Legacy VTK file of the C-alpha trace (Angstrom):
# vtk DataFile Version 3.0
C-alpha trace
ASCII
DATASET POLYDATA
POINTS 194 float
-6.779 -5.972 17.213
-6.804 -3.173 14.626
-7.917 -0.613 17.202
-4.996 -1.655 19.410
-2.486 -1.331 16.549
-3.847 2.123 15.742
-3.760 3.247 19.386
-0.245 1.918 20.008
0.939 3.551 16.795
-0.336 6.889 18.120
1.224 6.310 21.524
4.650 5.148 20.353
5.441 6.418 16.851
6.691 9.802 15.641
4.353 10.050 12.613
1.181 8.167 13.615
-0.858 9.835 10.844
0.913 7.425 8.459
-1.183 4.526 9.800
-4.005 3.545 7.459
-6.770 3.809 10.057
-10.322 2.530 10.285
-11.976 3.881 7.110
-9.104 2.943 4.837
-8.704 -0.385 6.625
-12.378 -1.211 6.106
-12.097 -0.273 2.440
-9.080 -2.551 1.958
-10.936 -5.332 3.749
-13.969 -4.898 1.505
-11.796 -5.113 -1.615
-10.109 -8.249 -0.268
-13.488 -9.847 0.414
-14.796 -8.951 -3.050
-11.654 -9.762 -5.053
-10.549 -12.792 -2.958
-6.822 -12.422 -3.760
-4.508 -15.320 -2.943
-1.162 -13.505 -3.402
-0.962 -10.038 -1.866
1.954 -7.633 -1.753
2.239 -4.555 0.432
5.003 -2.048 -0.202
5.383 0.035 2.950
4.220 -1.749 6.102
4.725 1.042 8.650
3.160 -0.397 11.851
1.121 -3.074 10.088
-2.435 -1.727 10.350
-3.265 -2.269 6.661
-1.317 -5.539 6.659
-3.390 -7.059 9.448
-6.628 -5.596 8.055
-6.041 -7.213 4.653
-4.923 -10.515 6.188
-8.089 -10.723 8.269
-10.260 -10.250 5.168
-8.302 -12.192 2.538
-9.134 -15.869 1.899
-7.887 -18.405 4.434
-5.201 -19.695 2.067
-4.005 -16.232 1.002
-0.429 -15.092 1.611
0.656 -11.496 2.152
4.226 -10.346 1.642
4.812 -6.954 3.221
8.003 -4.926 2.833
9.163 -2.242 5.269
12.408 -0.336 4.860
12.643 0.871 8.482
14.173 -1.864 10.705
13.087 0.006 13.846
9.470 -0.971 13.108
10.141 -4.714 12.844
9.499 -5.642 16.497
6.266 -3.620 16.604
4.920 -5.220 13.418
5.957 -8.766 14.333
4.341 -8.412 17.766
0.954 -7.625 16.217
1.234 -10.248 13.482
1.780 -12.813 16.261
-0.928 -11.344 18.460
-3.400 -11.629 15.564
-2.162 -15.218 14.960
-1.331 -14.396 11.341
2.280 -15.650 11.196
1.346 -18.273 8.584
-0.443 -15.714 6.423
1.947 -12.724 6.571
5.596 -12.629 5.546
7.356 -9.472 6.777
10.472 -8.456 4.874
12.671 -5.686 6.240
14.475 -4.110 3.315
14.257 -2.021 0.182
11.158 -2.722 -1.922
12.983 -1.695 -5.092
15.538 -4.473 -4.529
12.737 -6.938 -3.857
10.802 -5.982 -7.001
13.838 -6.179 -9.275
14.724 -9.692 -8.100
11.296 -11.223 -7.369
9.455 -13.120 -10.118
6.232 -13.969 -8.305
2.820 -13.066 -9.731
0.489 -10.981 -7.570
-3.292 -10.620 -7.351
-3.438 -7.555 -5.090
-0.881 -4.846 -4.261
-1.117 -2.028 -1.716
1.491 0.644 -2.426
2.240 3.047 0.430
5.951 3.824 0.379
8.397 6.399 -0.994
6.283 8.653 -3.230
9.288 9.523 -5.387
9.451 5.879 -6.522
5.756 5.313 -7.278
6.225 5.325 -11.067
9.190 2.943 -10.873
7.289 0.654 -8.473
4.371 0.548 -10.897
6.609 -0.130 -13.885
8.208 -3.043 -12.028
4.857 -4.328 -10.766
2.824 -4.324 -13.967
4.485 -7.415 -15.519
4.054 -9.233 -12.189
0.327 -8.550 -11.736
-2.082 -11.239 -12.844
-4.756 -10.100 -15.329
-7.614 -8.601 -13.327
-5.232 -7.941 -10.429
-5.652 -4.852 -8.268
-3.039 -2.230 -7.360
-3.908 0.477 -4.858
-1.584 3.451 -4.418
-2.075 5.498 -1.249
-1.596 9.251 -0.699
-2.084 10.254 -4.339
-3.753 13.545 -3.308
-1.018 14.262 -0.723
-3.074 16.370 1.649
-4.774 18.040 -1.353
-1.409 19.511 -2.369
-1.580 17.645 -5.689
-4.569 19.788 -6.670
-3.770 23.008 -4.805
-0.108 23.316 -5.758
-0.713 22.599 -9.425
-2.527 25.929 -9.455
-0.141 27.833 -7.183
3.090 27.309 -9.103
4.986 26.181 -5.960
5.380 22.404 -5.933
7.443 20.412 -3.408
9.336 17.268 -4.413
6.826 14.643 -3.176
3.860 16.536 -4.617
5.570 16.748 -7.998
6.317 13.000 -7.866
2.650 12.247 -7.168
1.429 14.568 -9.935
3.722 12.728 -12.333
2.525 9.365 -11.016
-1.146 10.288 -11.432
-0.443 11.464 -14.987
1.484 8.249 -15.695
-1.460 6.153 -14.486
-3.869 8.074 -16.742
-1.639 7.396 -19.766
-1.028 3.713 -18.980
-3.015 1.505 -21.370
-2.413 -1.653 -19.295
-4.771 -0.631 -16.491
-8.185 0.778 -15.706
-8.118 3.282 -12.849
-10.186 5.290 -10.422
-8.898 7.994 -8.102
-10.957 7.709 -4.924
-10.764 10.814 -2.689
-10.861 8.687 0.454
-8.614 9.964 3.232
-5.432 11.117 1.409
-6.444 9.778 -2.003
-6.377 6.177 -3.218
-5.558 5.375 -6.841
-7.269 2.075 -7.583
-5.959 0.289 -10.639
-6.939 -2.980 -12.255
-4.718 -4.680 -14.793
-6.500 -5.420 -18.057
LINES 1 195
194 0 1 2 3 4 5 6 7 8 9 10 11 12 13 14 15 16 17 18 19 20 21 22 23 24 25 26 27 28 29 30 31 32 33 34 35 36 37 38 39 40 41 42 43 44 45 46 47 48 49 50 51 52 53 54 55 56 57 58 59 60 61 62 63 64 65 66 67 68 69 70 71 72 73 74 75 76 77 78 79 80 81 82 83 84 85 86 87 88 89 90 91 92 93 94 95 96 97 98 99 100 101 102 103 104 105 106 107 108 109 110 111 112 113 114 115 116 117 118 119 120 121 122 123 124 125 126 127 128 129 130 131 132 133 134 135 136 137 138 139 140 141 142 143 144 145 146 147 148 149 150 151 152 153 154 155 156 157 158 159 160 161 162 163 164 165 166 167 168 169 170 171 172 173 174 175 176 177 178 179 180 181 182 183 184 185 186 187 188 189 190 191 192 193
């Protein structure tokens, strides 16, 4: 199923590199098997690769809420949720994650953050009170094609790179979480709430 999602993403989407892919998918699955989260939140669904990967590895009674801002991706994602027979495990919301986070009061065990880089700090600020102690937050793309490291030394920093540099600094200063920056693929910031 995951291979098909990945292939169809590459055949039909404009920016297929945004799909999580096999290595990252396996890593997310391993964390889900180890941590056994019951309430998962994904901010930034894209074509649903990570969503399905996590759902396949999370406990049988786990629920994943995934939020995608682009309505043009809804049919693609729903098709593969149904094909994987995960309709009871995955709730797809088409809309703005910021609106969801400001109005939602649920508690979460596991969050995968892969959306607008400019909002990463705000997402984290909104998420921290809603994460159960010991809960995991993973932020994707924190190395941003190595630009986070390279451009800090070059003096020329684009908007998204600057946002990610600020986010990484924010995470290091946050006393509510333990963290590890894993240089897997485009950089994963793994955080655990104390």
